[in-house]
C-alpha positions in Angstrom: -4.4 10.0 -23.6 -3.0 6.4 -24.0 -0.9 4.0 -22.0 2.2 3.1 -23.8 2.7 0.4 -21.3 -0.8 -1.8 -22.2 -1.0 0.3 -25.9 -4.7 1.1 -25.0 -6.8 4.3 -25.0 -6.9 5.5 -21.4 -10.5 6.1 -20.1 -10.5 7.5 -17.2 -14.1 7.3 -14.7 -15.8 10.7 -13.1 -14.6 8.9 -9.8 -11.4 9.0 -10.4 -11.4 12.3 -12.1 -13.2 13.7 -9.0 -10.5 11.7 -6.6 -7.7 13.0 -8.6 -8.5 15.9 -8.0 -9.2 15.9 -4.2 -5.6 14.7 -3.9 -4.3 16.8 -6.6 -2.8 13.9 -8.6 -2.2 15.4 -12.2 -3.0 14.0 -15.7 1.1 13.2 -16.4 1.4 11.9 -12.5 -1.5 9.1 -13.6 -0.1 8.2 -17.4 3.8 7.8 -15.2 1.8 5.8 -12.4 0.3 3.5 -15.3 3.2 3.3 -17.4 5.9 2.5 -15.1 4.4 1.8 -11.4 4.4 -1.5 -10.1 1.5 -4.1 -11.0 -0.5 -6.0 -8.7 -3.1 -8.4 -10.9 -6.3 -9.8 -9.5 -6.9 -11.5 -12.4 -6.2 -11.1 -16.1 -8.0 -8.0 -16.4 -8.3 -6.1 -12.9 -5.3 -4.7 -11.4 -3.5 -2.2 -9.1 -0.7 0.0 -10.1 0.7 2.6 -7.8 4.0 4.6 -7.5 6.6 6.7 -5.1 6.2 9.9 -6.7 9.5 12.0 -5.3 7.6 15.3 -5.9 5.1 14.2 -3.1 5.0 13.9 0.3 2.0 11.2 0.5 3.2 8.0 0.0 2.5 5.9 -2.6 0.0 6.5 -4.9 -2.4 4.1 -7.1 -4.4 3.9 -9.8 -7.2 0.6 -9.7 -7.4 -0.2 -13.4 -9.6 -2.5 -15.7 -7.8 -4.0 -18.9 -10.4 -4.2 -21.5 -10.3 -2.7 -25.2 -8.8 0.1 -23.1 -7.4 0.9 -19.8 -10.3 2.0 -17.4 -9.2 3.8 -14.8 -11.6 3.3 -11.6 -10.0 5.2 -9.0 -7.0 6.6 -7.5 -5.6 6.6 -3.9 -2.8 8.5 -2.3 -1.2 7.4 1.4 -1.8 4.1 -0.3 -0.4 1.4 1.5 0.0 -2.7 -0.1 -1.0 -5.2 2.5 0.1 -8.6 1.4 
């Protein structure tokens, strides 16, 4: 899988894969979140990407990313709420 937005290969950690299975988040949904979701950077390489998916009823779905040579997805969440 490759991100068009970041022009990098996507690597999904084992932890993120387990969470995707538990939360029934598909590869295509995850790619949609990464490539078109709202971004919130914590520094130059660490960010949250989240998006409301109309086919789901569990609020925002979020992925935590690290941008290095690739896009590393560390975890995925649902019922996500952005706290400012």
